[in-house]
N, C-alpha and C positions, 0 to 999 in steps of 0.2 A: 645654282642649285648643285647639289654634288648629284652625281648620275652613281645610282645604285644597282646592281643584279639581286634579285629577290628570288628566294630558293623557298620555295613552300608545296608539301604533298599535291600533286594531281592524280595520279592513276589510282583509280578507287576499284575496290573488290566487287562493289555492285555498283549500281547507277546511281542511288542512293547517295553511297559515299562519295562517287563522283563530283554527284551535284554540290554537296557539302564541303568536300576540297576546292570548287569553285566558287563557291560563295567567301568562302575563307582567303583565297587569293584574291579577289577583288578586295575584303578588309584591309587585305594586309598593301595592295598598290593606292588605297587611300589613305592608308597610313603613313606611307611614304609620302604621297602628296602633301598630306600635312603635316609634316615634318620641313618641307620645304626641298622634298629630292626628287631628282628623276628617275624614277623608276622604271626598269625592264626586265620583263618576264617571258622569255621564249614558248614558255608553257601555257600563256595565255593566247599567245599569237601562234604559235606552230600547230597547233592540236585542232584548232576548228576546221570544220567540213571544209573539203577540200582542200585543203593544206597536207598535212600530215597524217597518216593512221596511227595513232600513240600504240594501238593493240596490233602492230606488223614491228618486229624486231628492229627489223632495218632500218626502216623510217623512223622509228624511236629515236634509235641511236644518232642517225644524221641529224634531227633535231634537237639533240642536246649537243652534239659537237658545232651544229651552229649558233645554240646559246653559246656557247663557249666562247667564240670566238668574238663575241662583245664585250667579255670581261678584261681585253686588254685596255679597253678605255672608259671601264668604271673605275671608281675611285672606292670602292669595298661591297662585299656582297652579306644582305642581309639574310639573315634566315630565321622564319618563324616558326616558333616550337610547341605552339599548343596542340598542335595534331600529332606530333612525333616530329622523327627525321626518319624519311623515307628513305629506301635504296637510292634514288632519283637525286633525291639534296645530297644524302653522301655524297654521291659522285661528284655534284657541283661545287660541295665543300672544298673536296682532296683537291678539284682543278684550282680553284680560289688559291688555299695554299701552295701548292706547285708554282701558282704566277707572284706569288709573294703577295696577293691580295688581303688585304686585311677583313677579317669576317668579323660579323655582328650578329650577336641572336637577342631577340627579340620575342615578345609577346603581348596579346592583346587582351584587351579585358573582355571577358565573356565568353573567350573562347578555349578556358582551359584554367588550371592553376593558377591564381593570382601570382606573376613577377613583376616584381617593378624593375625599371631602368632597362639597361640593355648590357651585354658585354661583351666588349673587345677583345677578341684574339687575334694576336700577328699571325 
């Protein structure tokens, strides 16, 4: 299985937006798994109750930095674009490029404008 880091929006402006983003993240993880990939999404783990507080800037930064440490063992970063590219996602994309990790952009049916395939950006 190819090891991938997943970038998708997490933090929402409202509880409804956060809920939508969590559902989208789950769909992204499923998409990776069905492609035969082993996905890792730090924002699915570190933001759980009792781990880190995503609303605390220091803890949010700690979670982002911890997630970046996993990138060195990943083969590619996969960016899911249907809900746009958030500030946190852009930070992850920039980190991937600094580490010379390939970045692939994907979309999921039913989550936004239909786009086919994926684009690899070196």
